[in-house]
N, C-alpha and C positions, 0 to 999 in steps of 0.2 A: 810782572816780576813781584816778589815779596819786599817790603820795606822792614822786614824783622831786623831788629838791632841786637837784642839781648833778652834775657830772662830775669825776673825779678820776683823775689820773695813776697808773698802776699801779707806776711807777719812781720818780718824784720828789715825788710827793704834790700838785703843782699842781692848783688847782681852776679849773673853767670853767663858764660858765653853760649849763644845759642847753637853752635855747629857741633856741640857734643850732647851725647844722651844724659838726660838729667832726671832725676825721680823728685823727692821732696827735698827741701833744705833741711840742713841739720837741726834748724830749730822747730822742725816739723811742719812748717809752712808750705802750701802748695806754691808752685811757680807760675808766673803769668808771662805770657809772651808781651814784649814791648817793641814798639815800631817807630820809625822816623816820621812821627806825625807833622813835625815842622816842615820837612822837606816835602811830604805828600800835600800839605795845605798850599804850597806855592804854585802848584799846576793841576791837581786832580779835582774834577768838577763833576756833579751829578750827571751831566750832559755826556760825559765820557763813557757811561755805561750803556749808552744807546748803541743797538745792534750786537750787544755781547749775549751768549745764551742765557735763557732765564733759568740758572742755577746758581747754586752757592758760589761757584767759582768767578762768578761775574765781580765778586769783591776781591778778586786775588791780591790786589796790593795790600789789604788788611789781613790776608793769611799768610800762614807761616812757610808755606812750600817755595822754595827757592827756584828749581827748575821745573817747567812744565811737564817734562818727561816723567817726573816722579809723582804726578797727580794720580791718584787711585780713585776711579770714579765709576758709579754706577748710575749718574744723572740725579744725585741728591739735591734738594733744595727746590726752589721755584714752586712752593706749594701754594695753593690758593688762599686768599683771605676773603671767606664767605660772609656775606651779610646775611644774619639770621632775622629775617624781617619779621616773622611770625612771633618769634620769641621775643624780640625786642619790644614788640606790641604788647604782648601778655605780661611783660615784665615791667613796662613802663621806663625802658632804657632809652636814652636819645638814639644811641646807636650799639648794635651788638654785633661783633665780627668774630667770626670762628677761624683761626689759623689752622687748617687741617693738615698736620704733619703725618697723619695715617697714610698719605698718598705718597710717601717717600719709598725709596728701595728698602725691602724688608719691612715694611709696613709701620715705621715709626720715625720719630725725629732723631733717633739714635744714630741713623744713616749719616748725618751731618758730622757728629763728633768722630764717627768710626772712619769717614773718609779724610778728615783732617789728620786724626791721630795716626792712620795707617800710612798715609802718605809721608808724613814726617819721620815715621820708623823705617820705611823703605829708603827715604833720603839719607838719613844718618846711618844706615847699614845693619840694622837690627834685624835678626833672622827668626827669633823664636819669642812669642809673646805669650802672656798669661793674664787672665782677669777674674774677678769674681763677678757674678751679675745675679739680679732679681728677676730679670726677663729680657726685655728687648736689646739692651746692650750687647748681650751675647751673641744673638742671632746677627746684628749688625756687624760687630767686629768679625764674627766668623766669616761672613760673607766678603767684607773687604781684605780681611788678611789672605784668604784664598785667592782673590783677584790679583793681590800682589804678590802671590807666591811665598807668603810666610806662614811657618806654623803657629797655631794658637791653641792653648789649653784653657778650658773654661769650667770653672766651678759654679755651681748654683744650687740653692736649696732643692731637696728632693720633691717638693710641691711646687715648683716653678711650672706654669702652664705646660701641658704636654706638647703642644705645638711648637713651643719655643724650644724645648730640649731636642725635639725632632729635627726642627730647622737648623740648628747648630751642628747636629751630627750631620745633616745632609750636605752642609759645606765643607765636611771634611776636619771639623775641630774635634780635638779630644774633650769629651763631656764628662765631668765628674760630678755626681750629685752627692750633697752632703746633708746630714740632719741638722737642721737649724735655720738660721738666718743668713742673709748676705754677709753678715759680720763674721760668722763662722766660714763661710765660703772664703771670705777675705783673709782670714788667718791661716787657711789651708794653702791658699795661693801664695801668700808672701813666704811661707816656710818652704814650699816648693821652688820659688824662684831663688832664694838662697842657696838651696841644695843643687839646683840643676842650671843656675846661670839665666834663666829665662829673663826677660824684661817685664816688669809689671806695669801694665796699662789699666789698672784699677782706676776708678773715678778720682781725677786731680792728683794721682801719683805720677802721671806724666802730663806735661804742660799744654798738649795740643788739642785734645778733646774739646777744651771748652771754646777753641777759636772756630771749630766748625759750628758749634752750638749757638755762637753769638751771631751768625747769620740770620737766625729766627728774627731777630730784632732789626737788623739791617733791611730784610726784605719788608717787614711791615712797615717801616720808615717810608721805603721807596714806594710801597703799594699806596701810601697815604700822601703822596706828594712831598715826602720829607716833613710832614706835620706829626707831632707827637700825640699819640692817643691820651686820653685822660687816664685810663686804668688799664694795666696788663694783670689778667689774672693767670697764675702759672701753677700746675701741679706740681709738687715739691717733694722729691724723694732725696736723691743727693744734691739737687739744686743746681747743678752745673749750668742748666740752660738760663735760669734765672740770673745767675752771676754772669754770665757770658753777655746777655743782653744789656745788663748794667755797665759793663765794660764797653760794650759796642757803642753805646749812647755817649760816654765820654771820649771816646776816640772819633766819633764823627763830629762832636762838638769842637774837638781840637783842630780838626781840618776845616771847620767853618760851615758844614752842612746844616746844622741844626743850632739852636740857641741853647740856653741853660734850662729851659724847661725839661722836666722829666715826667713820664707816666708815674703814677703811684703804682708800687708793685706788690703784688698780693700773693703770698706764698699760701697753698692750699695742701692740708695734709688730711690723712684720714684720722678719724677718732681713735681707731686701734693702733695708730703709729703716729705720734704728733710730737716729737722732741722738740722742733723749732717752733711749734706753736706755743708748747710751754715755755721755752726759754724766752720768747718774744712777751708773752703775757706777765712773766715774772721780772722782766727788766735785764735779763742776763745777756751778756756777749757770745756766750757759747751754750750749746744744748748739753743735756745729760743723755745718757744711754736710756732708751725707752724699753723697759723690761716687757717680756712676753707680747712682742708686736704681732699684730695680725691684721690684715684687710683684704677683702676682695681684689683690691687694686695693688697687684704684686709690685709694681713700680715704686709704688709710695711706701713698701715696707722696708724702709732704711731706718734701723733705731738709732743711728749715730751717724751724721754726716761729716765727712772731713772738712768740707767747706761751710760748716754752720756758721762760722763767724762771718764769713762773707756775704751768706745769704741774709743775715740778721743785720749787717751793716747797710746792705742795699735796700732793704724793707725801710729801715728807718731813715735813710738820707733822702728816700723819695717821698716820705710821707704815706707809706703804705701799710700793710698790716699782714698778720698771718692768723688764720683760722683753721678748725677742723671740720669736716662732715663725716655723717655716719655712713656705714656701707649701705644701709637702706636709702639715704639721700642719694649716694651714687648711683646706686641702680635705677632709682627712679629718674635722675636726671639724665642717665644714659638712654633710657626709653623714651623721655620726653624729646631729647635731641633728636633721636631717629624718627619719631613720628610725625614732629613738627617741621624739621629741616632737612629730612633724609640723610644725616650724616649718623653712621654708626660708630661712635667713639669708643675708645678703650674706656675702661673704668677711671683711669687717671684724669683723661680728658674730660669725663663726665663729671668728675670732682670739681673742676673748673666751674662748670655750669651750676652745681649745687652750691657752691660758694657764691656765686653771684645772686642766685635766689636768695641767700641769707643776707648778702650784703645790702641788696634792695630793701629788703623787708626791715632791716634795722636802721636805714636811712643812710648809710655809708656811701652807697652809690645812689645819687639822686640827681634829678634834673637832666637836662640835655647833654649828658656825657657819652663819650666815645669810649666803649668798653671793648678790649681784646681778649678772648680768652683762648687757650691753646689747647686743641686736642692733640695730644702727643703721640697717639698711636690708632692703629685700626682696631675696631672691635672683634674683628674676625679672629684676632690672636686669642681671644678670650672665650669663645663660645663653649669652651668644656667646663667653665666655671659659672656659666650663667643658666639660670632656669628658663627653660623655653616657654614661650607664651602660649603654645597650643595652636590649634588651628581647626578648620573645618574639614570633615571627613565627607567625601561624596562618592 
């Protein structure tokens, strides 16, 4: 069962009942799910997870779905944490671990957020959904909405990788392409939601996507025996995964499973779209819209994230940092990860490795530290945007 109690605005602290559909707080703040952590702490122990299926629903007490019958699942979560033995030796890192989210249904970490979000939409009686996407979120929400029997309308930039457009259509979603960026797709969807009465499930405009994504942090903790890694390096577009893990660490501390130590959280962006990096470096608490955004990593092309203030807070509270890498560095890291460890990462996931290379070079990562990087999706989604390496003709 879920121990969900209410929703709380991340800006002003206003509380809302959890059994009604909600979007943003009137102040503009995203709503966060809150749980009876004191009640959970009295009886729930890590040993209680033994025997549960190795997927994200093993943490169901910290997930928002009330009734098991409303869980919409395709087997999401339970992804491997792979030790990158050769790379850690080459880089001089104590331990380098890759959380490979490309093995989720629909090929990315977005399956986690879609599973939680669609499940709650079904439970709350919502029938028609809509969202903008820069890539993998669209295909994930299309698959899970279809599995739940819900209609979904998805707007995306016209240059979104063709395989993702095709995938969304294959799942039965209405796909609308727009000239511009995800911000333009978001404006289109917002207007259509007001006109048609659709429920807008854009990033952080509904409160439950983040709950699925926080399980990436819970899994890593469990895989490490409830020991906190030293550094987590995360490719950041909208930043929901990073916010979710930050939230998850606070929750499991409250129930007594970990102490006060936190991993240093690193937000990685592309040089062609780095609003959070600019804000971090300038000491700002929110970012500015990043003009003329472009990067080969489609999921990082988010010129202004709704939850930017939460990403910046999480970075600073944990002693982390934010940095940008070039597209050339991303593509080089993608190939390096493939040829050394056999992991064909998405460009976004490769950006995390490129960031580790820079952080090691600068001395920010040094010594026998345990570093976790997230490959957020499969490189197979991006083959049409990559230059083939060639081969031998016989």
